[in-house]
All heavy atoms as an XYZ file, in Angstrom:
840
protein
N      92.510    100.650    176.548
C      92.732    101.776    177.437
C      92.544    101.309    178.872
O      91.449    100.984    179.285
C      91.740    102.901    177.115
C      92.036    103.576    175.828
S      90.967    104.936    175.308
C      90.193    105.556    176.726
N      93.614    101.281    179.606
C      93.550    100.891    181.000
C      93.408    102.108    181.879
O      93.990    103.152    181.612
C      94.842    100.168    181.378
C      94.602     98.708    181.676
C      95.868     98.036    182.036
N      95.961     97.996    183.484
C      96.987     97.515    184.128
N      98.022     97.065    183.463
N      97.013     97.485    185.429
N      92.660    101.948    182.922
C      92.412    103.044    183.851
C      93.052    102.699    185.186
O      93.008    101.563    185.626
C      90.893    103.224    184.022
C      90.507    104.368    184.884
C      89.005    104.504    184.910
C      88.600    105.643    185.826
N      87.168    105.830    185.869
N      93.656    103.704    185.826
C      94.228    103.505    187.153
C      93.082    103.475    188.147
O      92.260    104.387    188.183
C      95.229    104.632    187.497
C      96.378    104.616    186.487
C      95.743    104.481    188.916
C      97.342    105.770    186.633
N      93.013    102.404    188.943
C      91.871    102.213    189.827
C      92.199    102.288    191.312
O      91.293    102.358    192.130
C      91.200    100.880    189.513
C      90.645    100.842    188.103
C      90.026     99.511    187.740
O      90.070     98.579    188.573
O      89.501     99.409    186.636
N      93.489    102.251    191.685
C      93.825    102.334    193.110
C      95.212    102.946    193.278
O      95.918    103.208    192.302
C      93.730    100.946    193.776
C      94.609     99.916    193.107
O      95.739    100.202    192.738
N      94.094     98.711    192.942
N      95.577    103.166    194.528
C      96.841    103.844    194.819
C      98.058    102.997    194.450
O      99.104    103.540    194.105
C      96.899    104.236    196.297
C      95.958    105.383    196.616
O      95.549    106.096    195.686
O      95.625    105.560    197.811
N      97.928    101.687    194.512
C      99.054    100.818    194.141
C      99.355    100.959    192.648
O     100.518    101.068    192.251
C      98.725     99.368    194.475
C      99.874     98.420    194.164
C      99.537     96.977    194.498
O      98.555     96.732    195.218
O     100.284     96.101    194.029
N      98.322    100.975    191.834
C      98.521    101.176    190.404
C      99.083    102.562    190.122
O      99.901    102.728    189.214
C      97.209    100.967    189.654
C      96.738     99.538    189.641
C      95.393     99.384    188.948
O      94.709    100.365    188.653
N      94.998     98.140    188.706
N      98.648    103.540    190.893
C      99.192    104.900    190.742
C     100.683    104.909    191.038
O     101.476    105.475    190.281
C      98.466    105.870    191.670
C      99.032    107.290    191.712
C      98.822    107.996    190.383
C      98.417    108.080    192.843
N     101.071    104.254    192.110
C     102.489    104.202    192.497
C     103.311    103.525    191.400
O     104.381    104.021    191.026
C     102.639    103.452    193.820
C     104.050    103.363    194.315
C     104.142    102.574    195.605
C     105.582    102.455    196.022
N     105.978    101.095    196.269
N     102.817    102.414    190.888
C     103.540    101.707    189.824
C     103.643    102.569    188.570
O     104.691    102.583    187.904
C     102.839    100.379    189.492
C     102.952     99.378    190.621
O     103.839     99.464    191.464
N     102.032     98.436    190.650
N     102.607    103.301    188.255
C     102.625    104.171    187.081
C     103.636    105.298    187.253
O     104.365    105.634    186.321
C     101.237    104.758    186.818
O     100.324    103.737    186.521
N     103.691    105.867    188.439
C     104.653    106.948    188.693
C     106.085    106.439    188.616
O     106.970    107.126    188.079
C     104.373    107.591    190.047
C     103.071    108.390    190.143
C     102.816    108.833    191.578
C     103.092    109.578    189.200
N     106.321    105.240    189.130
C     107.661    104.654    189.031
C     108.026    104.398    187.571
O     109.165    104.640    187.152
C     107.729    103.362    189.845
C     107.708    103.588    191.341
C     107.613    102.299    192.149
O     107.506    101.199    191.539
O     107.634    102.396    193.383
N     107.058    103.915    186.786
C     107.295    103.669    185.373
C     107.637    104.978    184.662
O     108.546    105.022    183.829
C     106.046    103.027    184.743
C     106.231    102.631    183.317
C     106.700    101.442    182.849
C     105.953    103.435    182.167
N     106.717    101.459    181.479
C     106.266    102.665    181.031
C     105.458    104.714    181.982
C     106.115    103.144    179.736
C     105.307    105.197    180.698
C     105.636    104.418    179.596
N     106.905    106.040    184.992
C     107.164    107.339    184.363
C     108.579    107.826    184.663
O     109.267    108.347    183.766
C     106.135    108.369    184.833
C     104.729    108.215    184.274
C     103.776    109.167    184.983
C     104.705    108.436    182.788
N     109.022    107.656    185.904
C     110.384    108.083    186.254
C     111.433    107.286    185.484
O     112.414    107.836    184.974
C     110.612    107.926    187.763
C     110.000    108.990    188.643
C     110.164    108.617    190.108
C     110.640    110.329    188.372
N     111.219    105.987    185.403
C     112.157    105.127    184.693
C     112.238    105.504    183.214
O     113.323    105.615    182.643
C     111.718    103.670    184.848
C     112.590    102.679    184.122
C     112.025    101.271    184.211
O     111.470    100.918    185.263
O     112.135    100.552    183.204
N     111.094    105.723    182.603
C     111.061    106.043    181.172
C     111.584    107.448    180.899
O     112.163    107.698    179.842
C     109.652    105.878    180.603
C     109.115    104.467    180.712
C     110.073    103.449    180.126
C     109.608    102.035    180.377
N     110.561    101.016    179.981
N     111.407    108.360    181.827
C     111.961    109.708    181.652
C     113.485    109.649    181.603
O     114.120    110.344    180.800
C     111.494    110.614    182.783
N     114.059    108.795    182.436
C     115.523    108.623    182.407
C     115.963    108.016    181.083
O     116.984    108.417    180.518
C     115.970    107.732    183.561
C     115.844    108.374    184.915
C     116.223    107.406    186.017
C     115.948    107.986    187.385
N     116.220    107.008    188.458
N     115.183    107.045    180.582
C     115.541    106.407    179.316
C     115.462    107.386    178.154
O     116.283    107.331    177.232
C     114.622    105.218    179.033
C     114.886    104.018    179.898
C     113.947    102.858    179.565
O     113.187    102.904    178.608
N     114.004    101.815    180.383
N     114.491    108.275    178.182
C     114.346    109.229    177.077
C     115.502    110.216    177.021
O     115.792    110.782    175.969
C     113.016    109.982    177.193
C     111.850    109.161    176.740
S     110.325    110.084    176.567
C     109.872    110.374    178.253
N     116.161    110.425    178.134
C     117.293    111.352    178.168
C     118.583    110.705    177.649
O     119.582    111.390    177.469
C     117.520    111.838    179.607
C     116.402    112.718    180.125
C     116.298    114.026    179.371
O     117.350    114.620    179.052
O     115.167    114.436    179.077
N     118.561    109.411    177.401
C     119.764    108.711    176.949
C     120.161    109.226    175.563
O     119.337    109.279    174.647
C     119.522    107.197    176.899
C     120.779    106.408    176.823
N     121.476    106.260    175.653
C     121.470    105.746    177.779
C     122.549    105.527    175.875
N     122.571    105.195    177.170
N     121.421    109.615    175.385
C     121.839    110.222    174.122
C     121.854    109.249    172.935
O     121.799    109.686    171.788
C     123.245    110.749    174.420
C     123.715    109.968    175.592
C     122.495    109.605    176.374
N     121.934    107.949    173.172
C     122.006    106.995    172.074
C     120.642    106.485    171.626
O     120.554    105.665    170.722
C     122.898    105.806    172.473
C     124.365    106.151    172.770
C     125.132    104.915    173.190
C     125.023    106.814    171.569
N     119.566    106.973    172.227
C     118.226    106.534    171.840
C     117.870    107.154    170.494
O     118.055    108.357    170.291
C     117.208    106.921    172.902
C     115.806    106.476    172.595
S     114.678    106.839    173.940
C     114.417    105.184    174.510
N     117.359    106.335    169.585
C     116.987    106.835    168.264
C     115.724    107.707    168.376
O     114.954    107.585    169.320
C     116.714    105.668    167.288
O     115.583    104.937    167.766
C     117.923    104.759    167.168
N     115.530    108.535    167.375
C     114.364    109.424    167.367
C     113.065    108.627    167.263
O     112.067    108.995    167.856
C     114.465    110.434    166.222
C     115.540    111.486    166.418
C     115.314    112.313    167.683
O     114.157    112.698    167.959
O     116.305    112.572    168.386
N     113.076    107.533    166.499
C     111.880    106.692    166.380
C     111.509    106.082    167.728
O     110.343    106.105    168.124
C     112.116    105.566    165.367
C     112.175    106.017    163.940
C     112.460    104.849    163.006
O     112.521    103.691    163.454
O     112.628    105.114    161.806
N     112.506    105.534    168.402
C     112.258    104.915    169.704
C     111.818    105.959    170.719
O     110.927    105.704    171.541
C     113.506    104.188    170.195
N     112.420    107.136    170.629
C     112.059    108.211    171.554
C     110.620    108.670    171.319
O     109.866    108.905    172.271
C     113.017    109.391    171.393
C     112.830    110.467    172.444
C     113.794    111.618    172.254
C     115.065    111.305    172.983
N     115.983    112.453    173.060
N     110.216    108.780    170.038
C     108.849    109.201    169.725
C     107.831    108.160    170.203
O     106.779    108.501    170.755
C     108.704    109.438    168.232
N     108.151    106.882    170.007
C     107.258    105.811    170.456
C     107.142    105.801    171.973
O     106.038    105.682    172.526
C     107.792    104.466    169.959
C     106.898    103.296    170.278
C     107.454    101.992    169.744
O     108.084    101.995    168.669
O     107.252    100.968    170.423
N     108.265    105.946    172.648
C     108.262    105.961    174.109
C     107.548    107.197    174.637
O     106.819    107.130    175.632
C     109.698    105.912    174.641
C     109.878    105.803    176.145
C     109.162    104.565    176.688
C     111.349    105.751    176.503
N     107.696    108.318    173.954
C     107.032    109.551    174.374
C     105.513    109.416    174.274
O     104.787    109.923    175.136
C     107.515    110.727    173.530
C     107.071    112.051    174.036
S     107.745    112.320    175.684
C     107.188    113.941    176.003
N     105.028    108.715    173.245
C     103.591    108.496    173.101
C     103.059    107.667    174.272
O     102.009    107.971    174.842
C     103.294    107.808    171.780
N     103.795    106.627    174.641
C     103.394    105.797    175.786
C     103.462    106.607    177.080
O     102.591    106.493    177.943
C     104.284    104.565    175.892
C     104.094    103.583    174.769
C     105.050    102.420    174.897
C     104.935    101.484    173.712
N     105.914    100.389    173.785
N     104.517    107.416    177.200
C     104.704    108.253    178.391
C     103.531    109.228    178.544
O     102.976    109.386    179.627
C     106.022    109.016    178.261
C     106.409    109.807    179.476
C     107.223    109.267    180.449
C     105.965    111.122    179.647
C     107.592    110.002    181.562
C     106.310    111.857    180.751
C     107.134    111.290    181.715
O     107.483    112.016    182.819
N     103.141    109.859    177.438
C     102.017    110.795    177.480
C     100.720    110.098    177.867
O      99.910    110.647    178.615
C     101.852    111.490    176.123
C     102.961    112.483    175.834
O     103.657    112.898    176.784
O     103.142    112.826    174.641
N     100.518    108.877    177.353
C      99.315    108.124    177.677
C      99.252    107.810    179.174
O      98.236    108.062    179.824
C      99.277    106.815    176.870
C      98.116    105.940    177.198
C      96.867    106.208    176.684
C      98.267    104.847    178.039
C      95.785    105.404    176.996
C      97.199    104.040    178.357
C      95.948    104.319    177.837
N     100.350    107.313    179.726
C     100.367    106.959    181.150
C     100.235    108.209    182.013
O      99.497    108.214    183.004
C     101.646    106.166    181.509
C     101.760    105.940    183.006
C     101.665    104.830    180.767
N     100.897    109.275    181.630
C     100.807    110.503    182.437
C      99.391    111.072    182.409
O      98.919    111.617    183.412
C     101.827    111.535    181.981
O     101.553    111.971    180.680
N      98.687    110.924    181.287
C      97.304    111.401    181.243
C      96.413    110.550    182.146
O      95.489    111.061    182.777
C      96.773    111.406    179.818
O      96.626    110.095    179.327
N      96.689    109.247    182.236
C      95.928    108.375    183.130
C      96.206    108.716    184.596
O      95.307    108.693    185.431
C      96.246    106.898    182.873
C      95.830    106.423    181.523
C      94.322    106.472    181.406
N      93.933    106.118    180.059
C      93.066    106.801    179.345
N      92.474    107.854    179.821
N      92.765    106.431    178.124
N      97.444    109.051    184.916
C      97.795    109.465    186.281
C      97.061    110.750    186.625
O      96.459    110.878    187.700
C      99.325    109.644    186.434
C      99.672    110.371    187.718
C     100.025    108.300    186.365
N      97.061    111.684    185.708
C      96.374    112.959    185.932
C      94.871    112.744    186.111
O      94.253    113.352    186.991
C      96.640    113.874    184.744
C      96.162    115.284    184.927
C      96.553    116.156    183.752
O      97.713    116.090    183.328
O      95.679    116.893    183.268
N      94.294    111.877    185.301
C      92.866    111.576    185.400
C      92.522    110.956    186.759
O      91.541    111.339    187.394
C      92.486    110.606    184.282
C      91.048    110.179    184.270
C      90.792    109.171    183.160
O      91.161    109.459    182.008
O      90.245    108.101    183.464
N      93.353    110.017    187.216
C      93.115    109.375    188.514
C      93.213    110.404    189.646
O      92.372    110.435    190.541
C      94.119    108.249    188.745
C      93.986    107.589    190.098
C      92.972    106.681    190.340
C      94.872    107.884    191.135
C      92.838    106.070    191.579
C      94.742    107.282    192.372
C      93.725    106.378    192.590
O      93.594    105.784    193.828
N      94.226    111.233    189.593
C      94.381    112.245    190.643
C      93.220    113.227    190.655
O      92.753    113.642    191.709
C      95.704    112.988    190.462
C      96.887    112.171    190.891
C      98.140    112.974    190.820
N      99.234    112.284    191.476
C     100.485    112.628    191.353
N     100.823    113.662    190.612
N     101.425    111.961    191.983
N      92.759    113.609    189.475
C      91.621    114.524    189.395
C      90.375    113.869    190.008
O      89.661    114.492    190.788
C      91.345    114.908    187.948
C      90.223    115.931    187.808
C      89.969    116.353    186.376
N      91.142    117.015    185.811
C      91.834    116.550    184.776
N      91.474    115.445    184.181
N      92.875    117.201    184.328
N      90.144    112.602    189.682
C      88.983    111.892    190.237
C      89.054    111.803    191.751
O      88.060    112.021    192.443
C      88.886    110.486    189.646
C      88.453    110.456    188.204
C      88.514    109.059    187.611
O      88.902    108.105    188.325
O      88.167    108.922    186.423
N      90.240    111.478    192.272
C      90.393    111.355    193.717
C      90.216    112.696    194.414
O      89.620    112.778    195.482
C      91.763    110.744    194.064
C      91.926    109.317    193.595
C      90.861    108.405    194.148
O      90.618    108.363    195.345
N      90.194    107.679    193.268
N      90.719    113.748    193.799
C      90.559    115.083    194.381
C      89.099    115.492    194.397
O      88.604    116.043    195.386
C      91.385    116.110    193.588
O      92.756    115.714    193.623
C      91.250    117.500    194.180
N      88.382    115.213    193.307
C      86.973    115.579    193.242
C      86.131    114.766    194.217
O      85.105    115.244    194.696
C      86.440    115.426    191.824
C      86.995    116.440    190.820
C      86.504    116.114    189.413
C      86.637    117.849    191.196
N      86.552    113.548    194.523
C      85.833    112.758    195.521
C      86.007    113.361    196.915
O      85.085    113.377    197.715
C      86.322    111.312    195.520
C      85.876    110.455    194.338
C      86.550    109.084    194.402
C      84.370    110.311    194.312
N      87.205    113.860    197.191
C      87.477    114.457    198.510
C      86.887    115.852    198.630
O      86.472    116.264    199.712
C      88.985    114.523    198.761
C      89.614    113.175    198.981
C      91.102    113.317    199.231
C      91.751    111.954    199.353
N      93.207    112.061    199.528
N      86.887    116.601    197.546
C      86.436    117.988    197.563
C      85.400    118.200    196.461
O      85.713    118.744    195.395
C      87.617    118.943    197.356
C      88.757    118.699    198.301
C      89.905    118.042    197.880
C      88.676    119.106    199.618
C      90.955    117.805    198.753
C      89.714    118.880    200.493
C      90.860    118.225    200.062
N      84.159    117.788    196.690
C      83.155    117.844    195.625
C      82.842    119.256    195.129
O      82.386    119.415    194.006
C      81.923    117.195    196.248
C      82.201    117.017    197.679
C      83.656    117.204    197.900
N      83.104    120.277    195.920
C      82.817    121.641    195.469
C      83.753    122.063    194.337
O      83.504    123.050    193.662
C      82.909    122.638    196.630
C      84.236    122.648    197.334
C      85.294    123.415    196.872
C      84.438    121.883    198.477
C      86.518    123.424    197.512
C      85.651    121.885    199.125
C      86.685    122.656    198.645
O      87.878    122.652    199.282
N      84.814    121.310    194.086
C      85.726    121.642    192.997
C      85.156    121.276    191.635
O      85.728    121.643    190.610
C      87.070    120.930    193.189
C      87.905    121.419    194.366
C      89.168    120.591    194.494
C      88.252    122.882    194.229
N      84.032    120.568    191.589
C      83.416    120.251    190.311
C      83.140    121.517    189.516
O      83.319    121.553    188.314
C      82.099    119.489    190.510
C      82.274    118.009    190.665
C      82.284    117.425    191.915
C      82.411    117.196    189.549
C      82.426    116.058    192.054
C      82.548    115.831    189.678
C      82.560    115.261    190.931
O      82.706    113.916    191.067
N      82.695    122.565    190.178
C      82.388    123.804    189.470
C      83.639    124.402    188.842
O      83.610    124.907    187.741
C      81.750    124.791    190.436
C      80.401    124.337    190.941
C      79.836    125.387    191.854
N      80.713    125.626    192.986
C      80.486    125.207    194.215
N      79.400    124.547    194.496
N      81.328    125.454    195.186
N      84.764    124.333    189.540
C      86.015    124.892    189.036
C      86.535    124.056    187.876
O      87.043    124.566    186.894
C      87.060    124.962    190.174
C      86.576    125.922    191.252
C      88.415    125.388    189.637
C      87.405    125.880    192.510
N      86.393    122.740    187.988
C      86.894    121.815    186.983
C      86.111    121.904    185.683
O      86.581    121.481    184.642
C      86.846    120.394    187.561
C      87.519    119.394    186.669
O      88.693    119.592    186.326
O      86.856    118.419    186.302
N      84.898    122.433    185.740
C      84.081    122.550    184.550
C      83.133    121.381    184.358
O      82.356    121.355    183.428
N      83.219    120.407    185.232
C      82.305    119.274    185.145
C      81.121    119.532    186.054
O      81.173    120.373    186.941
C      83.002    117.975    185.562
O      83.535    118.145    186.874
C      84.129    117.628    184.612
N      80.053    118.805    185.823
C      78.867    118.986    186.649
C      78.984    118.174    187.923
O      79.422    117.028    187.903
C      77.616    118.538    185.894
C      77.221    119.488    184.798
C      75.879    119.112    184.201
O      75.079    118.456    184.895
O      75.663    119.472    183.057
N      78.604    118.763    189.017
C      78.605    118.052    190.288
C      77.425    117.094    190.310
O      76.351    117.419    189.807
C      78.503    119.042    191.447
N      77.629    115.908    190.869
C      76.495    114.988    190.948
C      75.451    115.518    191.919
O      75.779    116.189    192.894
C      77.128    113.694    191.464
C      78.366    114.127    192.146
C      78.826    115.368    191.450
N      74.197    115.236    191.611
C      73.113    115.675    192.490
C      73.184    114.907    193.801
O      73.390    113.689    193.796
C      71.761    115.419    191.822
C      71.512    116.293    190.622
C      71.390    117.755    190.998
O      70.818    118.055    192.066
O      71.875    118.597    190.231
N      73.056    115.588    194.932
C      73.078    114.867    196.212
C      71.857    113.965    196.318
O      70.767    114.314    195.867
C      73.044    115.980    197.261
C      72.529    117.171    196.542
C      72.891    117.009    195.094
N      72.078    112.808    196.894
C      70.979    111.866    197.045
C      70.105    112.293    198.213
O      70.588    112.533    199.312
C      71.520    110.467    197.290
C      72.290    109.913    196.111
C      72.808    108.518    196.381
O      72.306    107.859    197.313
O      73.710    108.098    195.656
N      68.816    112.402    197.953
C      67.863    112.791    198.987
C      67.154    111.528    199.453
O      66.602    110.785    198.652
C      66.842    113.821    198.446
C      65.832    114.178    199.514
C      67.566    115.041    197.931
N      67.173    111.300    200.763
C      66.545    110.113    201.323
C      65.279    110.520    202.046
O      65.314    111.333    202.957
C      67.493    109.412    202.284
C      68.760    108.923    201.616
C      69.727    108.343    202.620
O      69.493    108.398    203.809
N      70.817    107.788    202.128
N      64.165    109.944    201.632
C      62.901    110.218    202.318
C      62.401    111.618    202.029
O      62.668    112.219    201.005
N      61.621    112.127    202.973
C      61.045    113.463    202.851
C      61.892    114.465    203.613
O      61.444    115.076    204.575
C      59.605    113.485    203.376
C      58.676    112.662    202.502
O      58.969    112.545    201.300
O      57.673    112.156    203.023
N      63.110    114.635    203.195
C      64.004    115.579    203.849
C      63.772    116.945    203.235
O      63.845    117.125    202.027
C      65.478    115.158    203.669
C      66.396    116.168    204.309
C      65.697    113.778    204.247
N      63.451    117.907    204.089
C      63.233    119.278    203.621
C      64.483    120.090    203.934
O      65.074    119.945    205.003
C      62.023    119.884    204.324
C      60.737    119.173    203.996
C      59.569    119.792    204.727
C      58.297    119.016    204.438
N      57.170    119.518    205.217
N      64.884    120.956    203.013
C      66.053    121.783    203.292
C      65.777    122.742    204.442
O      64.644    123.182    204.654
C      66.292    122.535    201.987
C      65.004    122.454    201.244
C      64.298    121.221    201.726
N      66.814    123.036    205.193
C      66.673    123.983    206.302
C      66.332    125.360    205.749
O      66.920    125.812    204.769
C      67.976    124.068    207.100
C      68.295    122.756    207.804
O      67.339    122.005    208.091
O      69.485    122.494    208.056
N      65.386    126.042    206.394
C      65.071    127.397    205.926
C      66.241    128.325    206.206
O      66.947    128.192    207.207
C      63.841    127.786    206.754
C      63.890    126.912    207.957
C      64.580    125.645    207.533
N      66.441    129.256    205.295
C      67.535    130.204    205.470
C      67.158    131.196    206.559
O      66.027    131.677    206.617
C      67.804    130.938    204.168
C      68.346    130.037    203.085
C      68.703    130.809    201.838
O      68.947    132.032    201.924
O      68.730    130.192    200.777
N      68.113    131.512    207.449
C      67.802    132.481    208.500
C      67.600    133.871    207.902
O      68.187    134.221    206.876
C      69.041    132.447    209.395
C      70.127    131.905    208.535
C      69.464    131.017    207.524
N      66.741    134.648    208.545
C      66.461    136.006    208.079
C      67.712    136.860    208.271
O      68.418    136.748    209.272
C      65.301    136.593    208.874
N      68.024    137.701    207.306
C      69.210    138.550    207.458
C      69.015    139.527    208.616
O      67.927    140.054    208.836
C      69.311    139.289    206.117
C      67.969    139.146    205.481
C      67.331    137.931    206.063
N      70.075    139.741    209.357
C      69.995    140.639    210.510
C      70.147    142.083    210.033
O      70.935    142.383    209.143
C      71.085    140.308    211.510
C      70.914    138.940    212.127
C      72.018    138.649    213.123
O      72.961    139.416    213.269
N      71.910    137.527    213.816
N      69.366    142.962    210.680
C      69.441    144.381    210.376
C      70.691    144.968    211.017
O      70.984    144.717    212.173
C      68.200    145.103    210.928
C      66.909    144.701    210.251
C      66.762    145.406    208.908
O      67.396    146.423    208.668
N      65.946    144.839    208.053
N      71.432    145.732    210.256
C      72.618    146.390    210.784
C      72.187    147.601    211.605
O      71.277    148.346    211.223
C      73.527    146.830    209.647
N      72.840    147.779    212.748
C      72.522    148.926    213.594
C      73.145    150.174    212.982
O      74.276    150.146    212.507
C      73.091    148.722    214.995
C      72.447    147.556    215.717
C      73.052    147.391    217.089
C      72.439    146.209    217.807
N      73.045    145.982    219.111
N      72.423    151.299    212.980
C      72.996    152.525    212.428
C      74.164    153.002    213.306
O      74.112    152.940    214.535
C      71.847    153.513    212.443
C      70.798    152.938    213.313
C      71.065    151.477    213.425
N      75.201    153.442    212.654
C      76.394    153.902    213.356
C      76.659    155.350    212.953
O      76.592    155.680    211.767
C      77.614    153.022    212.981
C      78.865    153.515    213.665
C      77.347    151.563    213.339
N      76.940    156.189    213.926
C      77.254    157.592    213.645
C      78.728    157.672    213.264
O      79.598    157.656    214.134
C      76.932    158.442    214.875
C      77.141    159.915    214.593
O      77.445    160.314    213.482
N      76.934    160.736    215.610
N      79.013    157.774    211.984
C      80.390    157.820    211.512
C      81.011    159.212    211.631
O      82.228    159.352    211.487
C      80.442    157.363    210.056
C      80.021    155.915    209.802
C      80.050    155.621    208.319
C      80.915    154.953    210.556
N      80.206    160.206    211.884
C      80.751    161.550    211.991
C      81.145    161.898    213.410
O      81.520    163.041    213.705
C      79.736    162.563    211.461
O      78.589    162.552    212.265
N      81.068    160.976    214.342
C      81.364    161.248    215.753
C      82.835    161.644    215.946
O      83.162    162.347    216.889
C      81.026    160.034    216.611
N      83.685    161.229    215.099
C      85.105    161.532    215.261
C      85.453    162.918    214.724
O      86.568    163.426    214.984
C      85.956    160.470    214.575
C      85.727    160.384    213.085
C      84.771    159.688    212.452
C      86.488    161.056    212.075
N      84.863    159.850    211.106
C      85.919    160.700    210.845
C      87.570    161.921    212.076
C      86.417    161.173    209.634
C      88.061    162.380    210.872
C      87.456    161.999    209.665
N      84.583    163.551    213.954
C      84.853    164.883    213.414
C      84.752    165.943    214.510
O      83.874    165.882    215.361
C      83.880    165.214    212.294
C      83.985    164.357    211.030
C      82.838    164.691    210.090
C      85.310    164.607    210.348
N      85.621    166.910    214.478
C      85.530    168.036    215.401
C      84.507    169.023    214.891
O      84.419    169.311    213.701
C      86.896    168.743    215.536
C      87.903    167.865    216.224
O      87.520    166.994    217.046
O      89.104    168.060    215.944
N      83.761    169.581    215.791
C      82.747    170.587    215.399
C      83.357    171.925    215.129
O      84.206    172.474    215.602
C      81.675    170.712    216.463
C      80.841    169.432    216.535
O      80.859    168.636    215.580
O      80.187    169.266    217.559
């Protein structure tokens, strides 16, 4: 099982997928050959999808929750204390009936 590790490999995989998609559409291709090629096509496309998902999660770590995977714990260096949350501000009362006619 080979894993796509960089953008050059991704590009080559995408080119391979396009080439093989054209071959699968050929009317003289036997069903056996088509089934074998489809299995390889599915394998490569799953690797492309996996690489893209990894790259997206690296750029946007908050998507881990959406993806269903666990986000890695942030590395804490030294005695770093989290910033205290600011106190919620009190809303000023507003007279909403001011527009009503008496």
